[in-house]
C-alpha positions in Angstrom: -40.2 -18.3 -29.7 -38.0 -21.4 -29.3 -37.6 -22.9 -32.4 -38.3 -26.8 -32.6 -38.5 -29.8 -34.8 -42.1 -31.6 -34.7 -42.0 -34.7 -32.9 -40.9 -37.7 -34.9 -38.3 -35.6 -37.7 -34.8 -34.6 -37.0 -32.4 -32.8 -38.5 -29.7 -34.5 -40.1 -26.1 -32.5 -39.7 -23.4 -32.6 -42.8 -21.4 -35.1 -41.5 -24.3 -38.0 -40.9 -26.1 -36.8 -43.8 -22.9 -37.5 -45.7 -22.4 -41.1 -44.2 -25.5 -42.0 -45.2 -25.4 -40.5 -48.7 -22.1 -42.5 -49.2 -24.0 -45.8 -47.7 -27.1 -44.6 -50.5 -24.7 -44.4 -53.3 -23.2 -47.7 -52.5 -26.5 -49.4 -53.0 -27.5 -47.4 -56.2 -24.7 -48.5 -57.9 -25.5 -52.0 -57.0 -29.4 -51.9 -57.9 -27.8 -49.9 -61.1 -25.6 -52.6 -62.4 -28.4 -55.1 -62.1 -30.1 -53.1 -64.9 -32.6 -51.3 -62.2 -33.9 -47.9 -63.6 -33.5 -44.9 -61.2 -37.7 -43.3 -60.9 -39.2 -40.7 -58.6 -42.9 -40.9 -57.6 -44.5 -37.6 -55.9 -44.6 -37.3 -52.4 -48.3 -37.1 -51.9 -51.1 -39.8 -53.4 -54.6 -39.7 -53.6 -55.5 -41.7 -50.5 -58.0 -43.9 -52.3 -55.2 -45.0 -54.7 -52.9 -45.9 -51.5 -55.5 -47.8 -49.8 -56.4 -49.6 -52.8 -53.1 -50.9 -53.0 -52.0 -51.5 -49.3 -55.6 -51.8 -47.6 -56.6 -49.5 -44.7 -54.1 -46.9 -43.6 -56.1 -45.3 -40.7 -53.7 -43.9 -38.5 -50.6 -44.7 -40.6 -50.9 -42.2 -43.3 -50.2 -39.1 -42.8 -53.5 -37.4 -44.7 -54.1 -33.9 -46.3 -56.6 -31.9 -48.3 -56.0 -30.4 -51.3 -57.4 -27.3 -52.5 -59.4 -29.2 -55.1 -60.6 -31.1 -52.0 -59.3 -34.3 -52.5 -58.2 -36.4 -50.1 -54.4 -37.2 -50.7 -51.6 -38.4 -48.5 -48.3 -38.4 -48.1 -46.4 -41.8 -49.3 -46.1 -44.1 -46.2 -43.7 -46.6 -48.1 -43.2 -46.7 -52.0 -44.5 -50.0 -53.3 -48.0 -49.2 -53.8 -47.0 -45.4 -55.5 -44.5 -47.5 -58.1 -46.7 -49.4 -59.1 -49.6 -46.9 -59.2 -47.3 -45.7 -62.0 -46.2 -48.7 -63.6 -50.0 -49.4 -64.1 -50.7 -46.2 -65.5 -47.2 -44.9 -66.9 -45.6 -48.2 -67.8 -48.8 -50.1 -68.9 -47.8 -50.2 -72.7 -44.2 -50.7 -72.1 -43.0 -54.7 -72.9 -42.5 -55.9 -69.1 -40.7 -57.3 -66.4 -40.0 -53.7 -65.6 -37.3 -53.2 -62.8 -37.1 -49.9 -61.2 -34.8 -48.7 -58.5 -35.7 -45.4 -56.0 -34.1 -43.2 -53.0 -37.3 -41.9 -51.1 -38.7 -40.1 -47.8 -41.4 -41.5 -46.8 -44.0 -40.9 -44.0 -45.6 -43.0 -41.4 -47.8 -42.4 -38.5 -47.1 -43.7 -35.3 -49.8 -43.3 -32.9 -47.0 -43.7 -30.0 -43.8 -42.8 -30.7 -41.5 -44.4 -28.4 -38.5 -43.1 -30.8 -39.9 -44.1 -34.1 -39.5 -41.9 -36.9 -42.3 -40.4 -38.5 -40.0 -39.5 -42.2 -37.2 -41.9 -43.0 -35.6 -42.6 -46.3 -36.1 -45.6 -48.4 -33.8 -47.3 -51.3 -35.3 -50.0 -52.8 -36.2 -51.9 -55.7 -39.4 -53.5 -57.8 -39.3 -56.4 -60.3 -42.7 -56.1 -61.7 -43.7 -58.2 -64.4 -41.9 -61.5 -63.6 -42.5 -64.2 -61.3 -40.9 -67.6 -60.2 -38.3 -68.8 -58.2 -35.8 -67.0 -60.4 -37.5 -64.1 -60.0 -37.6 -64.3 -56.4 -33.9 -65.4 -56.2 -32.8 -61.9 -58.1 -34.4 -60.1 -55.2 -32.8 -61.6 -52.8 -29.7 -61.8 -54.3 -30.0 -58.1 -54.8 -30.5 -57.5 -51.6 -27.5 -59.3 -50.6 -25.2 -57.9 -52.7 -26.2 -54.4 -52.5 -25.8 -54.8 -48.5 -22.3 -55.8 -48.6 -21.3 -53.5 -51.1 -21.9 -50.7 -47.9 -19.3 -52.7 -46.0 -21.7 -54.1 -43.3 -20.0 -57.2 -42.4 -22.4 -58.8 -40.2 -26.3 -59.4 -41.3 -28.8 -62.0 -42.4 -31.6 -62.0 -44.9 -34.9 -64.4 -43.0 -36.7 -65.5 -45.6 -40.2 -67.2 -45.5 -43.5 -67.7 -47.5 -46.9 -66.6 -46.6 -47.9 -69.6 -48.8 -47.7 -72.1 -46.4 -49.8 -70.1 -43.6 -52.5 -69.5 -46.1 -52.1 -73.6 -47.1 -52.4 -73.9 -43.7 -55.6 -72.0 -43.0 -57.7 -73.3 -46.3 -56.7 -76.9 -44.8 -58.5 -75.8 -41.4 -61.9 -75.5 -42.8 -62.1 -72.5 -40.1 -64.1 -69.6 -40.4 -63.0 -65.7 -41.1 -62.7 -64.6 -37.8 -60.2 -67.4 -36.8 -58.5 -67.5 -39.9 -57.4 -63.3 -39.2 -56.3 -63.8 -35.2 -53.9 -66.3 -36.5 -52.8 -63.9 -39.1 -53.0 -61.1 -36.8 -50.7 -63.3 -34.4 -48.5 -64.4 -37.0 -47.8 -60.6 -38.4 -46.4 -60.0 -34.7 -45.0 -63.2 -34.0 -46.9 -64.2 -31.2 -46.5 -68.0 -30.9 -47.6 -68.5 -27.4 -51.3 -66.9 -29.3 -50.6 -69.3 -32.7 -50.0 -72.2 -29.9 -53.6 -70.8 -27.8 -55.4 -70.5 -31.2 -54.1 -74.0 -32.7 -55.4 -75.5 -30.1 -58.7 -74.0 -29.6 -60.4 -74.2 -33.3 -62.2 -77.4 -33.9 -59.3 -77.8 -36.5 -58.0 -81.2 -38.0 -55.3 -82.8 -36.3 -52.5 -82.7 -38.4 -53.3 -78.8 -39.2 -53.6 -78.4 -35.5 -50.1 -80.0 -35.2 -48.3 -78.1 -38.1 -49.5 -74.6 -37.4 -47.2 -73.9 -34.5 -44.0 -76.0 -35.4 -44.3 -74.3 -38.7 -44.0 -70.9 -37.8 -40.8 -72.0 -35.3 -39.4 -73.6 -37.8 -35.4 -71.8 -38.9 -32.5 -73.0 -40.7 -31.8 -74.3 -44.4 -32.8 -76.8 -46.5 -33.7 -78.8 -43.2 -36.1 -76.2 -42.5 -37.9 -76.7 -45.9 -37.7 -80.5 -45.4 -39.0 -80.3 -41.9 -42.0 -77.7 -43.3 -42.5 -80.3 -46.3 -43.3 -83.0 -43.9 -45.8 -81.0 -41.6 -47.5 -79.3 -44.6 -47.8 -82.5 -46.6 -49.9 -83.7 -43.8 -52.1 -81.4 -44.1 -52.4 -82.1 -47.9 -50.9 -79.2 -49.2 -46.9 -80.4 -49.6 -46.4 -78.6 -53.4 -46.8 -75.2 -51.7 -43.4 -75.1 -51.2 -42.1 -76.3 -54.7 -41.1 -72.4 -56.1 -39.7 -71.9 -52.8 -37.6 -74.8 -52.6 -36.2 -74.1 -55.8 -35.7 -69.9 -54.8 -33.7 -71.8 -52.0 -31.8 -73.9 -55.1 -31.1 -70.6 -57.4 -29.8 -68.9 -54.1 -27.0 -71.6 -53.2 -26.6 -71.3 -56.9 -25.9 -67.6 -56.6 -23.4 -68.4 -53.8 -25.4 -66.5 -51.0 -27.4 -68.9 -49.2 -24.9 -68.5 -46.5 -26.4 -64.9 -45.7 -30.0 -66.4 -45.9 -31.7 -67.8 -43.1 -35.1 -70.0 -43.5 -37.2 -68.7 -41.1 -41.2 -69.5 -41.6 -42.2 -67.2 -39.0 -41.0 -64.2 -41.3 -44.0 -62.1 -41.8 -44.2 -58.6 -43.4 -46.3 -55.7 -41.9 -48.1 -54.8 -45.0 -51.2 -57.4 -46.0 -50.8 -57.2 -49.8 -47.6 -60.0 -49.9 -48.8 -63.5 -51.5 -45.6 -65.6 -51.6 -42.2 -64.9 -50.6 -41.0 -62.5 -48.3 -37.9 -61.9 -46.2 -36.1 -59.3 -43.7 -33.1 -58.0 -43.9 -31.6 -58.4 -40.2 -28.3 -56.9 -38.3 -27.4 -58.5 -34.7 -28.0 -55.8 -32.3 -30.4 -53.5 -33.8 -33.7 -55.0 -32.5 -35.4 -53.8 -35.3 -35.6 -54.9 -39.3 -32.6 -53.0 -41.8 -35.4 -54.1 -44.5 -37.4 -56.0 -46.4 -39.9 -56.9 -49.3 -41.0 -59.8 -51.2 -43.3 -61.0 -53.7 -46.9 -58.9 -53.7 -48.7 -60.2 -56.8 -52.2 -58.7 -56.3 -51.5 -55.3 -56.1 -51.1 -54.2 -59.6 -54.4 -55.8 -60.0 -56.0 -52.9 -57.8 -55.0 -50.3 -61.0 -56.2 -52.6 -63.8 -53.0 -53.9 -64.5 -52.3 -57.2 -63.0 -48.7 -58.5 -63.1 -46.7 -60.3 -60.4 -44.2 -58.2 -58.8 -41.5 -58.3 -56.5 -39.5 -56.0 -54.5 -37.8 -54.8 -51.3 -37.1 -51.8 -49.2 -34.0 -50.7 -47.1 -34.0 -47.9 -44.1 -31.0 -45.8 -44.9 -31.2 -44.6 -41.1 -31.0 -48.3 -39.7 -28.6 -49.0 -42.4 -26.2 -46.2 -40.8 -27.1 -47.1 -37.6 -26.3 -51.1 -38.0 -23.0 -49.6 -39.9 -22.6 -47.3 -36.6 -22.2 -50.5 -34.2 -20.1 -52.5 -36.1 -17.8 -49.5 -36.3 -17.9 -49.5 -40.3 -17.7 -45.8 -41.1 -18.8 -44.8 -45.0 -15.7 -43.5 -46.6 -16.8 -39.7 -46.6 -14.4 -37.8 -48.7 -12.6 -35.4 -46.7 -12.3 -31.3 -47.3 -9.1 -30.8 -49.2 -8.6 -27.4 -48.1 -9.2 -24.5 -46.2 -8.2 -21.1 -48.4 -7.9 -17.6 -46.9 -5.8 -14.7 -48.5 -6.3 -10.8 -48.2 -7.7 -9.2 -51.0 -10.8 -11.7 -52.1 -10.5 -11.6 -56.1 -7.4 -13.3 -55.6 -9.1 -15.8 -53.1 -12.4 -16.4 -55.6 -9.6 -16.9 -58.5 -7.6 -19.5 -56.9 -10.3 -21.6 -55.6 -12.0 -21.7 -59.0 -8.7 -22.9 -60.5 -8.3 -25.6 -57.5 -12.3 -26.6 -58.2 -11.5 -27.0 -61.7 -8.5 -29.5 -60.7 -11.1 -31.3 -58.7 -10.6 -29.7 -55.0 -13.3 -29.4 -52.3 -12.3 -26.0 -51.0 -14.1 -24.0 -48.3 -13.1 -20.3 -48.2 -11.8 -18.0 -45.6 -11.6 -14.8 -47.2 -9.5 -12.3 -44.5 -8.5 -14.9 -42.2 -5.0 -15.0 -40.7 -3.1 -18.0 -40.8 -3.1 -19.4 -37.6 -7.0 -19.0 -38.0 -6.9 -20.4 -41.5 -5.1 -23.4 -39.8 -7.3 -24.1 -37.0 -10.3 -24.3 -39.5 -8.7 -26.9 -41.7 -8.0 -28.9 -38.5 -11.6 -28.1 -37.2 -13.1 -29.3 -40.8 -10.4 -32.2 -41.0 -9.4 -30.5 -43.8 -5.7 -31.9 -45.7 -4.4 -28.2 -46.3 -4.1 -24.6 -45.6 -3.7 -22.2 -48.4 -2.9 -18.9 -48.7 -3.6 -17.2 -52.2 -1.1 -14.9 -52.3 -1.1 -13.0 -55.7 -1.1 -15.4 -58.9 -0.2 -18.1 -56.2 -1.3 -20.4 -53.7 0.7 -21.2 -51.0 1.0 -23.8 -48.2 0.8 -22.8 -44.6 2.9 -24.6 -41.9 1.3 -25.6 -38.3 1.9 -21.9 -37.0 -0.1 -20.4 -40.0 3.0 -19.3 -41.5 3.5 -19.6 -45.6 5.7 -22.6 -46.8 6.2 -23.9 -50.3 4.0 -22.9 -53.2 1.4 -25.3 -55.0 2.7 -26.3 -58.5 0.9 -24.3 -61.2 -1.1 -26.1 -63.0 -2.8 -26.9 -59.9 -1.9 -31.0 -58.6 -4.6 -33.6 -58.1 -6.7 -33.1 -55.0 -5.3 -34.6 -51.7 -8.1 -36.6 -51.2 -7.7 -38.1 -54.6 -4.5 -39.3 -53.9 -5.3 -41.0 -50.4 -8.1 -42.8 -52.1 -5.5 -44.4 -54.7 -2.9 -45.3 -52.4 -5.5 -46.8 -50.5 -6.2 -48.7 -53.8 -2.5 -50.0 -54.1 
């Protein structure tokens, strides 16, 4: 048979995998510097647990029955599994909990259209803290982490679902109409929002505010404009925490990367306040996003405020490539040949002890070893000759020997030179 991968899944070859790891490690280093501890959760969860936290998952989650007859699902995202873990394993530990993760998630797609069914997310969750300081922390952390990967052009679009919720409450309309508005807002279907605002028997202030607010973008000016619309509806106070968060982002020096966008909505229904998306030009899809989800842990009997975000590593890698930013993958230091396998293994062990990355080419000729080193992007082509390790010239002939003990690896010397 012809071996193929299932649709929506793909193999990741060494260079791409190495570049993705560099990007993920850069994110993790910043998460760690902010005091977020690494956690892992099972790839499969009880389906009922996921549904309790995230709402209906029909058509989204990969479902399976285990040998006990329990309905499980592969995790479609990481927020609910971590909420379940905190509610069950950390409930007696003092809050807040700051955790980070790097994990594969799985989502079924009714119509793939190039969308992956397995992808990798890096993210954080801040559980047990509320208010503007907590919201500003996760946004500032996102910005610092993305900057550490080398991405140059990006924006974080920040909004709050509290505004839409307040307008829906002020409308006095029934649940069918409200759900239609929520659905249109999630899809950013402005035409449908206009229609719904005009069609309902709404207070005039709400009918004016609804289509206007979801179009507001900018900085403090957008907040001021939104306050005017919601103030006319009797709910100006809904923006107090959001404005305080914006002021903290200004104080942190990251507001230049933030755009206030009251049309920003997230795909899951559990967000209760601030929401945000990480955007890069030309990609067409968010690189990641998150927000505040204060109601999720209550589903597991441990109510607590919470906020967090996830970044898609594959999308981040694409954005880096489109901006001509190549993650600094460490090159192979040497390809090592020799006629005596024992000599080659012993020489390679000495080099690796000195920090070298070495690929073996036992029995290969000098010219073939040089060609292999060139193909692999290695700095050196070497030969083990008795107790010595000898450099090969371009023709594959022995040249000068390496010093003994072995010097530091070429990759380290290049990095040090770049640092200077």
